[in-house]
C-alpha positions, 0 to 999 in steps of 0.5 A: 500500500502507498504511504500517505502523509498529512499536510503537517507531515514535515513538522511531524518528521522533524519533531516526532517518532513516526509510525504507520497506522490506519489508512496507511498514513505516517502517524506521529507516535510521540513528540518525546514523552507520551506520558507527559503528553497524556497528562498535559492534555488532561491538565492544560491543552494538547493538540493533535493532527487528525488529518488522517480522518475522512471528510465526505461532502454530501450535497443535493436535494436527496442528501438528507434522505441518503444519509438517513438511510445510511445511518442508524441514528436519525438526523432529520431533527438536526438544525444547521450547525449541529453535529451527530454521532452514528454508525453505518452498518451493512445489511447484516448489521455489522459496523461499516464505520462510526462517523460524525455528521455535520449539517450545513443546510438541508441539502449540504452535509459532511460525514467525518469517517474514521482513518482506517476505513476512510476509503471504504466508507467513502465508496460505501456512501458514493455507491448508495448515493446513486439514484438518490438525487445526491452526490458525495465527494471525498474532500479528505485531501483538501482538509487538515483536521487539527484537534485542540483538547484539554481544560484550557482549550477554550482559553486558547481558542478564544484568544485566537478565533475571530467571528465566533463566541466560543463561550456559546458554542455547545457540545456537538455544535460547529460554526465558522471562524477565522484563525490567523487569517484562515477561514476554518470550521470549529467544532466543539467535539473530540476524542479525549473526553476533555473540553475540546475543539476540532478545527477543519482547515484548508490543507494548504493553510494547515501549517499556518494554523498549526504553527500559530497555535503552537506559538499562541498556546505557550501561555496555556501550556499547549503541547502536541501529542501523538497516537500513543497519548491519543490511545491512552486518553481514549481508552480511559474513556472507553471509546472504540477505535475503527481497526482494533475495536471496530473490526474491518470484518464487519461482523460486530454490530452496534449492540456488541460495542455498546453503541446501540443507544444511538440506534433509532428503530423508529426510522422505518427504513435504514440499511441493516434495520431488520438485522439489528432488530433480530440481534436485539431479539436474540441477544448476544454471545459476546460483548465489548468490555473494559478490564482493569489489569494487574500487570506492569505491561499492556496487553497486545491486540488479539491477546487471548482472555481466559476464564480463571478456571481452578485459579479461583479455587486456589491461591492467587499466586500473582498477588500474595505469598512467597511467590507473589508476582510469579506468573500463573501457570497456563495449565491452571487457566480456564478456556479462552473466552475472548480477546483483547482489542486495545490496551494501555496504561491509564495514566490518569487513573494509575492502572493498566487498562484493556478493552476486549470482547468476551463471552456474555457469561463473563461480561458482567462487572466484577468478573475475574479473568486472565489476560495473556500479557506477553506470554504471562497470564495476568489477573483482570477484572471487568469494570464499567467504562469509562474508566475515567470521569464516568459522569463526563464532567470534564466535557463541560470544562471542569478540571478535577483529575479524580476518576 
């Protein structure tokens, strides 16, 4: 596959370690210390290049009808300037992608796709637009997406954005502003669980905005952060990512991922509706859950998850006694009941965390499991997500770091 670069690639190449990621882009992994980047985003303000995500422009008299057919959520009540989250599913109910939808007017919308399935999602939308009096255009190459996140993000943006009163911009709303003489869209949204903004910038001027924010952000403690910090931030909030969590096999439905609260069955016609109704009626055999690990390392994606087996009947040698810290022998583990999809140290909560699919018999809060961490079985406990700020207070600009 070809190597893809964002409009800010040159900056990342000079200042960050680069890795290849979703959509075959070169991603900045970290600009030096991922732990510091994580904590700075929670305490001050962080900035990330998200230009790898897709922007699909949808226009025409049938645009709303097309999108309402493609999305499991309802968008007919959206007003211009509002944003809504949804999944798109195939006729079998499997997730094609999770997206956000921006309404400009009844005949003009924008879908923002995930990075890894961007091209597939664009084709999916374009193919279904045929005969719907609507047309879809992939604008990704023309757009730079800069995410500004953290409790001081409003102060920073208020000091730089003209033509918009940020104090009145509500969550999942957007508007137009001018930043460093560049016309941009500002959306109050993000992928960290913090107060934050996503800036849609013409690609040719993305560098101007990025460098301007770096300079203006010094007094607010701004630091750029890479994908390592993004992963730990979003895992603390239990947010799924297309690729590791939302698999490209399209077999898992919104019900499996806990995204069913955004399904609107009152809509009589959307792709996958009948299949999702069957899933709702028949139930699930596995669920995506959060786990707290008794480990000093993260679990790798795909690592097996075992039931505890007879360990539950004997000593937990990993945590107590003279053999404390020794691995649990594999022969004492029960059968495989699931697998890890994402894992990282939750720096704000001080624990190693994991997300993964497990059989529903083992998906209840408090269930003890064993996760294979680099060949060693470590105890894990199913816990409710999000792991951090479960009430979502920080989205409203509160700064306490209490979980």
